[in-house]
C-alpha positions in Angstrom: 0.0 0.0 0.1 1.6 3.2 -1.1 0.3 6.6 0.3 0.2 9.6 -2.0 2.6 12.5 -1.8 -0.4 14.6 -0.4 0.2 13.2 2.8 2.6 15.2 4.9 4.2 15.1 8.3 3.4 17.5 11.2 5.5 20.7 10.3 8.3 21.5 12.8 7.3 25.1 12.5 4.2 24.1 14.4 5.0 23.8 18.3 3.4 20.9 20.0 0.9 22.1 22.7 2.3 22.0 26.0 -0.9 20.4 27.6 -1.8 17.0 26.3 -5.2 16.7 24.8 -5.6 13.0 26.1 -4.0 11.7 29.3 -4.1 8.1 30.3 -3.6 7.4 34.1 -2.9 3.9 35.2 -5.5 2.7 32.9 -6.4 -1.0 32.9 -9.1 -3.3 31.1 -9.9 -6.8 32.0 -12.6 -9.3 30.7 -13.8 -12.5 32.4 -13.6 -15.4 30.0 -14.8 -18.9 31.2 -14.5 -17.8 34.9 -10.9 -16.4 34.3 -10.0 -12.8 34.2 -8.2 -11.7 31.1 -6.2 -8.5 31.4 -6.1 -6.7 28.0 -4.5 -3.5 28.9 -2.5 -3.0 32.1 -1.5 0.3 34.1 -1.2 2.4 30.8 0.1 5.9 31.4 0.7 8.1 28.4 0.2 11.8 27.2 -1.0 12.4 23.7 -0.8 15.9 22.1 -2.9 18.4 20.3 -2.4 17.9 16.5 -0.4 14.9 16.5 -1.1 11.7 14.3 -0.6 8.9 16.8 -0.5 5.3 15.6 -1.2 2.4 17.7 0.4 -1.0 16.2 0.0 -4.5 17.6 -1.1 -7.9 16.6 -4.7 -8.9 16.5 -6.2 -9.1 20.0 -3.5 -7.0 21.5 -5.8 -4.2 22.7 -5.7 -1.7 19.9 -9.5 -1.5 19.3 -10.1 -1.8 23.1 -7.9 1.3 23.7 -9.7 3.2 21.1 -13.1 2.3 22.5 -11.9 3.6 26.0 -10.6 6.8 24.7 -13.8 7.4 22.9 -15.9 6.5 25.7 -17.7 3.5 23.9 -16.1 1.0 26.5 -15.4 1.9 30.3 -12.0 0.8 32.0 -11.6 -1.7 35.0 -9.4 1.2 36.6 -7.7 4.2 36.0 -8.5 7.5 34.2 -8.7 9.1 31.0 -8.6 12.8 30.6 -9.5 14.5 27.4 -8.6 18.1 27.6 -9.7 19.1 31.2 -12.5 16.5 31.3 -12.2 13.0 33.2 -14.5 11.1 30.9 -14.1 8.1 33.3 -16.1 10.1 35.9 -18.9 11.0 33.7 -22.3 9.3 33.9 -23.7 7.5 30.7 -25.6 10.5 29.5 -22.8 13.0 30.0 -20.4 10.6 28.3 -22.7 10.4 25.3 -23.1 14.1 25.0 -19.2 14.4 25.3 -18.6 11.8 22.5 -21.1 13.3 20.3 -19.7 16.9 20.5 -15.9 16.2 20.7 -14.9 12.9 19.3 -15.2 11.8 15.7 -15.1 8.0 14.6 -13.9 6.1 11.4 -14.5 2.5 11.8 -13.3 -0.6 9.5 -16.9 -1.5 8.6 -17.8 2.1 7.8 -20.9 2.1 10.1 -23.2 4.3 7.8 -27.0 4.2 8.3 -28.2 2.1 5.4 -31.7 4.1 5.5 -30.1 7.5 5.0 -28.5 8.8 2.1 -24.6 9.9 2.1 -25.6 13.5 2.5 -27.9 12.6 5.6 -25.2 10.2 7.1 -22.7 13.0 7.1 -25.0 15.7 8.3 -26.4 13.6 11.2 -23.7 14.3 13.9 -24.1 18.1 13.3 -28.1 17.9 13.5 -27.9 15.8 16.7 -25.9 18.9 18.1 -29.1 20.8 17.5 -27.9 22.6 14.3 -30.5 23.8 11.7 -31.0 21.2 9.1 -30.3 23.7 6.3 -26.9 24.6 7.8 -26.1 20.9 8.6 -26.7 20.1 4.8 -24.8 23.0 3.5 -21.7 21.8 5.6 -22.2 18.2 4.6 -22.3 18.9 1.0 -19.1 21.0 1.4 -17.4 17.9 2.9 -18.7 15.6 0.4 -17.2 17.8 -2.1 -14.0 17.7 -0.3 -13.9 13.9 -0.3 -14.7 13.8 -4.1 -18.3 12.6 -3.5 -20.5 15.7 -4.2 -22.2 13.7 -7.2 -23.0 10.9 -4.9 -24.8 13.0 -2.0 -28.1 11.3 -2.6 -26.9 7.7 -2.8 -27.6 5.2 -0.4 -24.8 3.2 1.5 -25.6 -0.2 -0.6 -25.0 1.9 -3.7 -21.7 3.1 -2.6 -18.3 1.0 -3.1 -16.3 0.4 0.0 -13.9 3.3 -0.8 -16.9 5.6 -1.2 -18.5 4.5 1.9 -15.2 5.1 4.0 -14.9 8.6 2.2 -18.5 9.3 3.7 -17.5 8.0 7.1 -14.4 10.4 7.1 -16.7 13.4 6.0 -19.2 12.2 8.9 -16.4 12.1 11.5 -15.2 15.6 10.8 -18.5 17.5 10.2 -19.0 18.5 13.9 -15.4 19.9 14.2 -14.5 17.3 16.9 -10.8 17.9 18.6 -10.3 14.2 18.6 -10.6 11.6 15.7 -10.3 7.9 16.3 -9.7 5.5 13.5 -10.0 1.6 14.0 -8.3 -0.1 11.1 -10.0 2.3 8.4 -8.5 0.6 5.4 -8.8 -3.0 6.8 -12.1 -3.8 4.6 -10.7 -2.2 1.6 -8.5 -3.3 -1.3 -4.8 -2.2 -1.2 -5.1 0.5 -3.9 -8.3 2.0 -2.5 -7.1 1.7 1.3 -4.1 3.9 0.2 -6.2 6.5 -1.3 -8.7 6.6 1.7 -5.8 6.6 4.0 -4.0 9.6 2.4 -7.3 11.4 2.4 -7.8 10.9 6.0 -4.4 12.0 6.8 -4.7 15.1 4.6 -7.9 16.3 6.0 -7.1 15.7 9.6 -3.7 17.5 9.0 -5.4 20.5 7.2 -7.9 20.7 10.1 -5.4 20.6 12.7 -7.0 17.6 14.4 -5.5 15.0 16.7 -5.8 11.6 14.9 -5.3 8.3 16.9 -5.3 5.3 14.4 -5.0 1.6 15.3 -3.7 -0.2 12.3 -1.7 -3.2 11.0 -0.2 -1.0 8.1 3.2 -0.3 8.8 3.5 2.0 5.8 1.7 4.7 8.0 4.6 4.7 10.3 6.8 7.3 8.7 3.9 9.8 8.7 2.9 9.5 12.2 4.3 11.8 15.0 4.1 9.2 17.7 3.9 5.4 17.3 3.0 3.2 20.2 3.3 -0.6 20.2 0.8 -2.7 22.4 2.5 -5.7 23.6 1.5 -7.8 26.5 -1.0 -5.3 27.7 1.7 -2.4 27.8 1.9 0.8 25.5 5.6 1.0 24.4 6.6 4.3 22.6 8.6 3.7 19.5 11.8 5.9 19.7 11.8 8.6 17.0 14.4 8.3 14.2 
């Protein structure tokens, strides 16, 4: 998989924020299987900074998706804390966590997760409308994003009429429409062929770089590593930072 030349690394002229956007503190996650407790993540501590592209590497079952789900408030830890900006999301009740996730986090999943009964335009505009924005304003912004991802002509198409690459581009536009400060991508090219995956990945990195967003991506693809600001390996429940070259 070869990424296109549009993908750039973070400019050295842009200083890293002195305050982390995500702080993991003694974070652990365990599941019970057949009466035994299986620890997936153990006592993680890390600071992730605004504007960075952060890659999580690890074999299948290592805990990459689990960590993304914890940061995104989809799952809850067994112990420890997750701070996003100044909010301890592990201290929020279910409703507050849902609202926080809706307003501040964008998701790009491997299997797209588009709503089949909504058009591409409606799928993209939905997060904005859920924030209470007027439909006309939501649709205008959604159309602009669909144009940015090269799908203005497919705005009225339903997901089953879109290719896998088109569906993932719709999902990227949906993740960005509400201007989240954090975007989480879980194997965003894992369900695409090599050429389409490279195109989609290049687009995701380009759009998040241009918008100055923080992107955390779980992936098996080592070709994204040169474009990352920070790379972590998840091994035996621990988060290990890869030294910068």
